[in-house]
C-alpha positions in Angstrom: -39.4 -57.3 28.5 -41.5 -56.0 31.4 -39.0 -57.4 33.9 -36.2 -55.7 32.1 -37.9 -52.3 32.2 -38.7 -52.7 35.8 -35.1 -53.6 36.5 -34.0 -50.6 34.4 -36.3 -48.1 36.4 -35.3 -49.5 39.7 -31.6 -49.0 39.0 -31.8 -45.7 37.0 -35.1 -44.1 38.1 -33.7 -41.9 40.8 -31.0 -40.7 38.6 -33.3 -39.9 35.8 -35.6 -38.1 38.2 -32.8 -35.8 39.2 -31.8 -35.3 35.5 -35.4 -34.7 34.4 -35.4 -30.9 35.1 -32.2 -30.4 33.0 -33.6 -32.8 30.2 -36.9 -30.9 30.0 -35.0 -27.5 30.0 -32.7 -28.7 27.3 -35.5 -30.0 25.1 -37.6 -26.9 25.6 -34.9 -24.3 25.4 -32.3 -25.8 23.1 -33.7 -28.7 20.9 -37.2 -27.1 20.2 -35.9 -23.6 19.2 -33.2 -25.4 17.0 -35.8 -27.4 15.2 -38.3 -24.6 15.1 -35.8 -22.2 13.5 -35.1 -24.8 10.8 -38.7 -25.0 10.0 -39.2 -21.2 10.0 -36.3 -20.7 7.7 -38.3 -22.4 5.0 -41.3 -20.1 5.6 -42.4 -16.5 5.4 -43.3 -15.6 8.9 -43.8 -12.1 10.4 -45.0 -13.1 13.9 -48.5 -11.6 13.2 -49.6 -14.0 10.5 -49.2 -17.8 10.5 -46.0 -19.1 8.8 -46.3 -19.6 5.0 -44.3 -22.3 3.5 -41.9 -20.9 0.8 -39.3 -23.7 0.6 -35.7 -22.5 -0.1 -36.8 -19.1 -1.2 -35.2 -17.3 1.7 -31.9 -19.0 1.1 -32.1 -18.1 -2.6 -32.9 -14.4 -1.8 -30.0 -14.3 0.6 -27.4 -15.4 -1.8 -28.7 -13.9 -5.1 -30.8 -10.8 -4.2 -29.5 -9.3 -0.9 -26.3 -7.3 -1.3 -26.4 -6.5 2.4 -26.0 -10.2 3.2 -22.6 -10.3 1.4 -21.7 -6.9 2.8 -22.4 -7.9 6.4 -20.7 -11.3 5.9 -17.5 -9.6 4.6 -17.4 -7.0 7.4 -17.7 -9.9 9.9 -15.1 -12.0 8.2 -12.7 -8.9 8.0 -13.3 -8.3 11.7 -12.5 -11.9 12.5 -9.4 -12.0 10.4 -7.9 -9.0 12.2 -9.4 -9.4 15.8 -8.5 -13.1 16.3 -4.8 -12.9 15.6 -4.4 -9.5 17.5 -6.1 -11.1 20.5 -3.8 -14.1 20.4 -0.7 -12.0 20.1 -1.9 -9.5 22.8 -3.0 -12.4 25.2 0.3 -14.3 24.7 2.4 -11.2 25.2 0.6 -10.1 28.4 0.7 -13.6 29.7 4.5 -13.8 29.1 5.0 -10.4 30.8 2.8 -11.3 33.8 4.4 -14.7 34.2 7.6 -13.1 35.2 8.4 -12.6 38.8 7.8 -8.8 39.2 6.6 -6.6 42.0 2.9 -6.1 42.0 2.3 -9.0 39.8 -1.1 -9.9 41.2 -2.2 -6.3 40.9 -1.3 -6.1 37.1 -3.0 -9.5 36.5 -6.2 -8.1 38.1 -6.0 -4.8 36.1 -5.6 -6.6 32.8 -8.3 -9.2 33.6 -11.0 -6.8 34.8 -12.0 -5.5 31.3 -12.9 -9.1 30.2 -15.5 -9.5 33.0 -17.2 -6.1 32.6 -20.7 -6.3 30.9 -20.4 -5.8 27.2 -23.1 -3.1 27.2 -21.5 -1.1 30.0 -18.2 -1.3 28.1 -19.7 -0.2 24.9 -21.4 2.8 26.6 -18.2 3.7 28.4 -16.1 3.7 25.2 -18.9 5.6 23.5 -18.3 8.4 25.9 -14.5 8.1 25.8 -14.4 8.2 22.0 -16.9 11.1 21.5 -15.2 13.4 18.9 -16.2 16.7 20.7 -16.3 15.8 24.5 -14.5 12.5 24.7 -11.4 12.0 26.8 -9.4 10.4 24.0 -9.7 13.4 21.6 -9.3 15.8 24.4 -5.9 14.3 25.3 -5.0 14.4 21.6 -5.8 18.1 21.4 -3.4 18.7 24.3 -0.6 17.6 22.2 -1.8 19.4 19.0 -3.5 16.5 17.3 -7.1 16.7 16.1 -8.6 13.2 16.8 -10.9 11.6 14.2 -14.5 10.8 14.5 -13.9 7.3 16.0 -17.3 5.9 15.5 -18.9 8.2 12.9 -16.2 7.9 10.3 -16.5 4.7 8.2 -12.7 4.5 7.8 -12.3 4.5 11.7 -15.3 2.8 13.1 -14.5 -0.7 12.1 -11.0 -0.6 13.5 -12.3 1.0 16.7 -14.5 -2.1 17.3 -11.4 -4.3 16.7 -9.4 -2.2 19.2 -12.3 -2.7 21.6 -12.2 -6.4 21.2 -8.5 -6.4 21.9 -9.0 -4.4 25.0 -11.0 -7.3 26.6 -8.1 -9.8 26.0 -7.9 -10.4 29.7 -9.9 -13.6 29.7 -7.7 -15.4 27.2 -4.6 -13.9 29.0 -5.6 -15.9 32.1 -5.9 -19.1 30.0 -2.4 -18.5 28.6 -1.0 -17.9 32.0 -2.4 -21.3 33.1 -0.8 -22.8 30.1 2.6 -21.2 30.8 2.5 -22.7 34.3 2.0 -26.1 32.9 5.2 -25.9 30.7 7.8 -28.5 32.1 10.7 -26.6 33.6 13.1 -29.3 32.5 12.6 -28.2 28.8 13.8 -24.7 29.7 16.8 -26.2 31.6 17.7 -28.4 28.5 17.4 -25.4 26.2 19.6 -23.3 28.4 22.2 -26.0 28.4 22.0 -26.0 24.7 22.8 -22.3 24.6 19.3 -21.2 23.7 18.6 -17.5 24.4 15.3 -16.0 25.5 13.9 -15.7 21.9 15.1 -19.2 21.0 13.4 -20.6 24.1 10.3 -18.7 23.3 10.2 -20.2 19.7 11.4 -23.7 20.6 9.9 -24.4 24.0 7.2 -21.9 25.1 5.1 -21.5 21.9 5.1 -25.2 20.9 4.1 -26.2 24.5 1.4 -23.4 24.6 0.1 -24.3 21.1 -2.9 -26.3 22.5 -3.9 -23.4 24.5 -3.5 -21.0 21.6 -5.6 -23.4 19.5 -8.4 -23.3 22.0 -8.4 -19.5 22.1 -8.4 -19.3 18.2 -11.4 -21.6 18.0 -13.3 -19.7 20.6 -12.2 -16.4 19.1 -13.4 -17.3 15.7 -16.8 -18.4 17.0 -17.1 -15.3 19.1 -16.0 -12.9 16.3 -18.6 -14.3 13.8 -21.2 -13.6 16.5 -20.0 -10.0 17.2 -23.0 -7.9 18.0 -23.3 -5.9 21.2 -20.6 -3.3 20.7 -21.8 -2.5 17.1 -25.4 -2.4 18.2 -24.8 0.0 21.2 -22.1 2.2 19.7 -22.9 2.5 16.0 -26.1 0.9 15.3 -24.3 -0.6 12.2 -23.2 2.8 10.9 -21.7 4.9 9.5 -22.9 3.9 6.0 -23.2 0.2 7.2 -19.4 -0.2 7.9 -20.1 -1.8 11.2 -23.2 -3.9 10.2 -21.9 -7.2 11.4 -23.8 -10.3 10.3 -25.5 -10.8 13.6 -26.5 -7.2 13.8 -28.0 -7.5 10.2 -29.8 -10.7 11.3 -31.2 -8.8 14.4 -32.4 -6.0 12.2 -34.2 -8.3 9.8 -35.8 -10.2 12.7 -36.9 -7.3 14.9 -36.7 -4.4 12.6 -38.9 -5.7 9.8 -40.3 -8.8 11.8 -39.0 -11.0 8.8 -38.6 -14.0 11.1 -38.4 -16.5 8.4 -35.6 -14.7 6.6 -33.8 -14.1 9.9 -33.9 -17.8 10.7 -32.4 -18.7 7.3 -29.7 -16.1 8.0 -29.1 -17.9 11.3 -28.6 -21.3 9.6 -26.3 -19.8 7.2 -24.2 -18.3 10.0 -24.3 -21.7 11.7 -23.0 -23.4 8.6 -20.3 -20.8 8.1 -19.0 -21.0 11.7 -19.1 -24.8 11.4 -17.1 -24.9 8.3 -14.6 -22.3 9.5 -14.1 -24.1 12.8 -13.7 -27.4 10.9 -10.9 -25.7 8.8 -9.2 -24.5 12.0 -9.4 -28.0 13.5 -8.0 -29.4 10.3 -5.1 -27.0 10.5 -4.0 -28.1 14.0 -2.1 -31.0 12.6 0.5 -28.6 11.2 1.1 -26.4 14.2 -0.5 -27.8 17.5 1.7 -29.8 19.7 -0.1 -32.1 22.2 2.9 -33.9 23.5 4.1 -33.2 27.0 
């Protein structure tokens, strides 16, 4: 056994030495917090006092005694149901337009891509100014044409949809991925479709979308995961208001963790979110058999 270990270290020792900083970082920054949060979710912990074991009490309270849990979950689910399809539609539409040979193509691609690389906090602050009901540019333009704009962020009927629109505004990242997918569609398929008499819409339906479906699938999965973790825009722009209409699940989790220092409860919320995302993602993966074409 000793000879085998010496041979193992002689062959792999240098590689493991180079990997060791990453391994230590992964264990310290990923595995340990992961395991620690699972333990804390079964305790009552307020940072100041030592954790006190309560078992599944946090989970029971979440499900049966916390209406804000269900409200924030529904707000997040509704946001995902609307924002993800709109992002797919907008991203594919922009990619199709910018895939055409037009003058200034590179400029337009850059302009549409820039919003996706701006810091989320900066974007939220900027739109907070633009959508100010009294001094904002958007309502100022509406007044010029005789329309009194709404209170975009302080009216509970408008605030959730304003955040959806902000999510769609940052569609440039997925647009670039769709553009790459369009470049990968074999040209002979379009040529065959033209010979069969297919028009532009028929080619879109029969060639482009099926061949682009793996890319759409990827963006749907990433969009679902990202939507369920929506936080920054609501935190910066509305703080969860008005009347809790934009209190996303992650924002409510943050409020419980750092607003009331109820860390054990917040960890339980995090694990519920993890389970919810895992189940939803699994359902999306299961659905791919019906609409994703991996053949080339």
